[in-house]
N, C-alpha and C positions, 0 to 999 in steps of 0.2 A: 186514275186519280179520282174521278167522279164516283166510281164504284166504292172506293174506300170511304169517301165522304158520306155516301148514302148509308153504308154499313155502320159507321159510327153514329150517324143520326138515328138510325133504327134502334141501335143499342141504347142510346140516351133516352129516347122516347119510351122504350120498354121499361127501363129502370125507373123513370119518373112515374109511370103508371103503377108499378109495383110498390114503390116506396113513398110516392107522393112528393119526392124532391130529387134533385140531382146530387150525386156524390162527386163533387167538383174535383177532389184529389184523384179519384179513380179515372175520371174523364181526362184530366191533364196527362197522367202517365200513359193512358191508353193511346191518346192522340200522339203523344211524343213517340211512342213505340211504332205507331203506324207510319208517322212521318219519317222515322229513321229507316224503316223497311223500304219505303218508296225511294228515299234518298240514296240508300245503299244500292238498290237496283239501277237507279239512274246513273250513279257514279260508276258502277261496274260497266254499264253500257258505254259510257263516254270513254273510259280508260281502254276498253277493248275495241273501240271503233277503229277500223283500218285507216280511215282518213285522218285520225288524230295522231297517228304515230309519226314521230319526227326521226325515227331511227332506221327506216327501211333503206335510205340512201347512205351507204357506207363505202369506205375505200375498198379497192379491189383486193387488198391483202386479206380482207375479212371474208370468210366463207360461211354462208348460212347453213347451220346444222339442223335446224328445226325450231319448234316452239314448245315452251313449257309454261305451266301455270304456277303462280305464286299467290298464296293466301296472305292478305295484308289486313291488319286490324286498323280500321280508320275510325274517325269520330262518329261515323254513322253505323259502324258494325264491320264485320269481316267481308271483304270483297276478294274475288279471284281475278288476277290480272294475267293475261296471256302475253308472254314476251318472247321475242325472237332470240335465239342463242346463236352467237357467231364465234367462229374459231379464228383467232388472229395468227396468220401464218408467220408473221415476223416475230412476234413475241412467244409463239408456241403455247398459247393459252386461250381459253374460252372466256366469253363475257356476255352479259346482258346489257346492251346500251340503254334499254328502256329503264332499267333500275336506276341508272345515274340520272336520267331525265326526270324521273319521278321522285328522286331523293329517297330511294329505299334500298340502296346498296348495303348488303350485309345486315339487314334488319327486316322484321316482319311487321313493323309499326310505321304508319304513315307519318309524314312531318307534323301534321296537326295533332295526331295522337301523342307523338313524342313531346311536343310542346306542352301539352296538358300534363303528361306524366312528369316531365322535368320540373315544372312549376309547383305541382303538388308535392313532389319529393323534396323540393327546397323548403317548403313550409311545414310539412307534417311528417311524423314517423311513417314509414312505408306501409305498415299495416293499416293505419288510419287513412292513409292516402288511397289505398285500395277501396276502402268503404266509401270514401268521399267521391271518387270517380264513378263508382257504381250508382251511388245515390243521385248524383247531380247530372250525370250524362247518360246513364243507362248502359254504359259499356263496361264489360268485365275484364280486368287485368289483375295479375297477381302482385303481391307485395314485392316479390323478388324481381319481377319485371320492372316495376317502378324503380327499384334500387339500381338495377343495371342501367336503365335508360338515364336516370338522374346522374349517375357517374359519367356516362358517355357525354351527356350534354354539359356537365360540369367541366370536363376536360376541354371541350370546345369553348366554353365561357372563359376558362383560364387563358386559352390562346388569344381570344378576342381582347381581354383586358391587358394582355402583355404586348399585343401586336401594335407596333408603332404607327402603322398607316391606318389602323381601323377607325380612328377618330380624328384624323388630321384635318378633315374637311370642316369639322365643327369649330376648329381653332383659328380659322382664317378670317381676316378682316373683323376682328373683335376689339373691343375697347381695352385700354390698360386696366390692370387690376390694382386696386388701392392696397389691400393687405391680403396675402395668402397665408393660411394656417396649415401646418402639417402636424397632425397629432397622432401619436403612436401609443399602443398599450398591448398587453398580452394577457391571455387567460388559458387555464388548463383545460384540456379536452380528454375525457376518458378513452383509453385506447385498448385494443385487444393485446393480449400478453406478448405476442410476437413483435409488436411495435415498441415495446418498452424494455425489451430484454437488454440486460447489462447497463441499464440507466439508473442512476441514483435518484431516490425520491424522498419524500417527507414521511412516508409510512413507517410503522413500527419496525418492519423488516428492512427498512432502508431502500426498498425497491420502488421504482416509479410506477404509478398507475395511470399517469396522464402525460401528455406532451403539450407544450405551450403553443397555442395558436397566436400568432402575431397579427394584429389588426391595425390598419392605418386609415385615416380619413383626411381628406383635403377639402377645405371650404374657404370661402372668401368673405371679405367684409368691405363695405363701401363707406359706412358711416357709423354714427352713434345715435342713441335715442335722446329724448329731451333732457334726461338726467345725466347724460354723458357716458352711458354704458354701451359697450360694443354691441352691434347688431349683425348677426350672421345673414348674408345674402340668401334670399329664398331659393330653394332648390339648387344650392351651390355645392352640396356635400356629396362626394363620391368616396367609395371605400375599396380597399384592397386588403387581402389577407391570405394567410396560409400557415401551415405548420412547417417551418423551415428554419434554417440558421439565420442569425442576425445579419450576416453578410448578404445572404440571398434576399432577405427581406429589404435590406437597404437598397438594393438594386431595384426591387419591385416598387417601393414607394417613390423612388427617384423617377422611375419610368412613368408612374402616374402623375407626378408633378410636371413632367414634360408634356404629357397629354393635356394637362390642365392649363398650360401656358405660363409656367413659372417665370419664363424669360420676360413676361410682360408685367410682372409684379413689382410695384414700387417698394414694398416692404414684405419680408418673409419672416414668419414666426414659427418656432417649434414649440409644441405643447406636450407635456408628458409628466409622468411621475419621476422618481429619482433613479430608475433602473439604469445601470451603466450602459447597457447595450443600446438604449434609446439615444443617449447623448453621443455615443460613438458613431451612430448613424448620422446624427446631426452634424457632427464635426467632419465626417468623411464625405457625405453626400450634399450637405447644405451649409458649407462654410459661410460665415457672415450672417446667418439667420439669427434673429433674436431668440434666445433660448429661455423658456419660461416653465418653471416647475408649477404644476397645478397647485393653486393656493390652498384648497381644501386638504390636499395630501400633505402640504407643508405644515398645516395646523395640527394634523393628527400626531405629528412627531413630538411637539411639546406637550400634548395631552398624555402621551405615553409616559413622560417624565412625571407629570402631575399625579398620575394614578399611583405610581410606585412610591412617591414621596409623601403624599398627603392622604392616601388611603381613603378612609371613610369620612374624613373631615371635608364634607362637600363645600362648605362655605369658603374655606381656605383654598381648596383646589380650584374652585371657580374664580376666586379673586386672582390667584397667581396666573391661571391660564388666560384670563381676560387681559392682564397686563402684557403678556407676551403676544396676544392677538393684536393689540394696538401697535406694539413695536414692529411686528411682522408686517402688518398692513401698511405701516409707514415706510417699509423698506429698510428698517434698521435691524438687519439680521445680526450684526455684531452685538447689539444690545440683547437680542434673544440668546445668543451664545453666552454672553456674560451673565445673564440671569440664571442660566442653567449651571454655570461654573460656580456661582455663589452658593449653590446648595451643598450641604455637607452630607455625603453618603455615609450611612451607618451599616449597610448590608452589601453583600456582593452583588445582589440584584440591582440595587440603586447605583453602584459604581459602574456596572456593565451598561445600564441604560443611559447614564450620563455620558459615558465615553462614546457609545454608539450614536446618540443623538447630536452631540457636539460635532462629531465627525460628519454627520449628515448635513448639518447647517453650514459647516466650514466648506464642504465640497460643493455645495450648491448655492452659496450666498449670491453669486453673480447672476443666478437665475431667479432671484427672489426680490427684485427691486420693484415691488408691487406699486409703490407710490408713483414711480416713473411710468410704469405701464399704464396706470389709470390716467395719468396726464396725457398720454398719447392715445387714449381711447382704445386700448387693446384688451382682448380677452385674457383673463388670468386663470381660467379654469378649463379642465380637459373633460368636461361633462359629455361632450358630443361623442368622443371615442369610448368613454366608459359605458355610455348607454349603448353604443355599438357592440361592445363586447357582450353585454347582457342580451341584446335582441338578436344580433346577427349570428353570434356563436352560441351563447348560453341557452337561449330558448329552443334551439333546434338540436344542438349536439350534446347538451349536458343533461338530458332528461334521465329519469331513473332507469337504471338497467342498461343504458346505452354504452357500447364499446365499439370504437371505430377502427377501421384500417386507415393507414395514411392516405391512400388514394381516395377512399370514400369520404373522409372528413374534408380533405382539400377540395374535392369536387363540390360538395355541398356549400362550403365556404365561398367558393367562386360563384356559384349560382346566386347565393344570397347577397353577395357584394354587388353582383351585376344588377339584380332586381332593386336593391336599396339605393343604387346609384342612378336609378331611372334610365338604365341602358338596355333593358330587356328587349325592346323593339329593335333597337340598333343592332344588338347582338344577333337577333333572329334573322335579320336581313343579311348580316355579315356571314352567318353560318350557311344560309341558303346559297349565297354567291361563291362560297369557298370551293 
């Protein structure tokens, strides 16, 4: 160690004499590389020390066949680990007990390296992730390796998020919940051709190019601000999501609600747009919950009427839409419907829009009593889940040129939900103990 320090000092002094100053960046990276070399040698010695092996004492049914080396990429660089190979007479197969002890079964990457690769893969395209790891850690891995490890860890994250016992300790001896919100939405993810085969889509050829990722979030509310508006409890939001059927997702979001302690909630609210599958989940999994259609979404529908009826007459369009806004905000959905019915269509487009939007308000009027919700101090917007669709799904899975397999997309969604729910550390402990 002292020799390495002396060598770096000599190099720095020589450079200063030549250039009159230090190249700090060069020194930083040189020292980091040297420390990695030292650390790698130390780690290799520790892992191969006979006294540190916990696997030499094995049952009599195991027969020692010899020793083999395995090269493992760690956060310090590649190390060679000498492991004993045993033959299991009972099972008729061989195994390396040390691999299980060190958590390197079936992989050439250390747990620390896999953690870095999984998190980078969750945030960045794999090619950019390769560059980021090289730049920030000095360790070289390929984009394909990051993709493969991210998928593997994503599958484990999925197990963690669904495992009933994984978070039960955190739900013990906690206070009652004033209001619990369950919010659901969906967004399309571009898929490889094999994943959309025989699926109908919105393209000109009628074929699907995407599949819907369903995302749900759960958060809680204790009170309101000085103006009476609902305030979300800090760090109370957790997310779940996947590309799957509505029935499967209903079970997923219900499982998350159980994890979050829904049985302790005084009041339960469902927030979403008017998609039928959302309210089917509400009815099936959360009967009795207060169902609220996002207010902004509800306003968009009378605006679609205003646009086709009043066209470029902005003053009249604004006046008519403002009248309906007041009616809607007051929870008088029947008046909104009546205002649309009073319009006299003169084109097929106007008739179709009127029919569609009247049906929309009729079907959802019991979910639009916004005056009542405000009096109760409840949220009336689904901004949290809509932002989640943009950030958790859109920013990572919908970038230009991306096309996903079902397994790959769901793995990344699971990773991002885990991280955004502030459960990454809990997950990593769960994974190590499994």
